[in-house]
N, C-alpha and C positions, 0 to 999 in steps of 0.2 A: 545209750538215752537213758536218763534216769527214770526209776521207777515212779510213778505217779500215785500219789497216796489217796486212797479210797476213804472218802468221809462218809460216816454213818450217820443217822438220825440223832444218835445220842451223842455225838459230838458236836452238836448245834448248841449255840448260846445266844442269848439276846433278851432284850426288854420284855418281850411277849413269848418267851420259849420256856416252857415248864417240863419237868420230868415226873411221870406218874410211874409207880411201880408196876401197876398193872396194864396201863395203856401205851405206856413208853413216852415219846417226845410229843408235847402238844403245843399247837401254836394258839394262843387265845387272842381272838379277835375282840377289840374293846367296842366296835360298833353293832356287831350282832349278839355280843356277850356269849359267845359260843366257843369252845375248844374244838380244835380240828387236829386230828392225829396225823403226824408226819412219819413217814416211812423213809428207809434209805433210798428209795427210788425218787423221792420227792426232794432230795437235797439239792441237786443242781438247779432246780427251779426255784428253791427258797434262797440260795445264795444269790441267785440273779435279782432276786426281790431285796435282798438286803443291800446290793450294790446299787439300787435305784437312787436312794438319797444322795449319795456322794456324786454319782453320775449327774445328776439334775443340778447339782451345785456347780460342777466343773464346766456344764453347758451353759449356765447363765453367766459364770464369769468369763467364759470364753466370748460370749455375745458383747459384754463390756468391753473388751479388748478388741475384738474384730469388727464390731459395728459401731464402736464408740458410744454405746447406750449408757445412761445413768443407771444408778444402782436400783433406783426405784424400778425402772423397767426390767432389769435383770431379776429383781425380786419377783415381779409378776410372772416373768417367764419361768422362773424356778417353780412358783407356785403352780402355775398351769401344768408344767410337765409333771411334777409330782403328783398332783391330783389325778391327771389322766393315767399314769402309770400305776398309781395305787389301786385306781379303780379297776384298771385292766387286770392287774394280779389278782385282786378279791374276787372278781366274778369268772375270770378263767381258770383260777388256780385254787385259791383257798375254799372257796364256796363249793367246790366239787370233791373236796377230800372228806373223809369219813368224820361224823361229828362224835365227840366224845359225850355220850349221854349221861346226865345227872353228874357232871363234874363241875368243879369250882376252883379258881385258882387259889393258890395259897400265897400268903404274904411274903415278897421277896424282901432281900435285904436292900439297904440303901445304896445310892450310887457311890459314896464314899468307901464302904466295906466290900462292895462290888469291885472297884477298882483296885482297892488294896489287896485283895485276894487274888484278883486276875492278873495283875502285872508284877514285874520284878521291880526292885528299887532302882535298877539303872535305867529301865525302860520309863518310870515315873519321873525321874530326874530329867531325862532327855525330853520328854514331853513338857516339863515346866519350862525348860530353856526355849523350846521352839515356840510355845504359847507366849512366853515373855517377848521374845524377839519379834513376833508376829503384832503383840498389842502395842509395842514400841514403833516399829516400822510403818505401821499402816497409817497412823495419822501424820506421820512424818512426810511419807510419800504424798498423802493428800494435800499438805500444805506446800510442798516442793512443786506439784503439778498444778497449783492454785485452782483445787476443786471448789466449786461453789454449790449451793443449794443441795438437792438430794444427794449428789456424789460426795459431798463432804460429810453430811449426816450419815450416809452409808458406810463411809470408812470409818467413822467414829463409833457406829453401832457394831461393826465388825471388831474393832478393838475392843470395845467393852465386853463383847461376848466371849472373846479369846481371854480376856482378863479374869472373867468368871470361871472360864474353863480352868485356868491357872490356879485359882484359888481352890477349886474342887480338887484338882490333882496335888496341890501342897497340902490339903487336909488329909488326902488319901494316903500320901507318903507318910505323915505323920502317926496316922493309924497303924500303917505298915510296921514302921519301926517300933511303936510302942507296943502293939498287941502280938508282934512276930507273926504276922500272917504270912 
């Protein structure tokens, strides 16, 4: 049986995760505008919290396929699930963590630099290819299946979002090559 890697709080990263030399890893809550100190014993619950967003997306898309719902209904299902799960985690987990008193978040680097530093060239190239394929295939599938109304616009909206993601990834790849990140 392979050894299981133990993840420490210092290994966490994300949009609202900050490192403080005195306090350690801090989660910044934009709603309460407070920093909450994460310890290594909180890592498993935090990783469950970070998996909540993609899990809600998958559940909403499964509702589209299994129950033949349109994308508007799936979007509402996603929104409801995400709000309920986020509120649950905030009140049962984050707000019970110790607060970092008199702590202010420092400015983070933008998404382009973050991706350029965090991912290899090969990974960025693969991501560009996958996003390009999705942005082309989604409208084609919608036209083949003769989608109308909210389903058609939902498919086009997903294709546009993946196209924007692809452009962000291309800019990150160019920054990685130019600045040797």
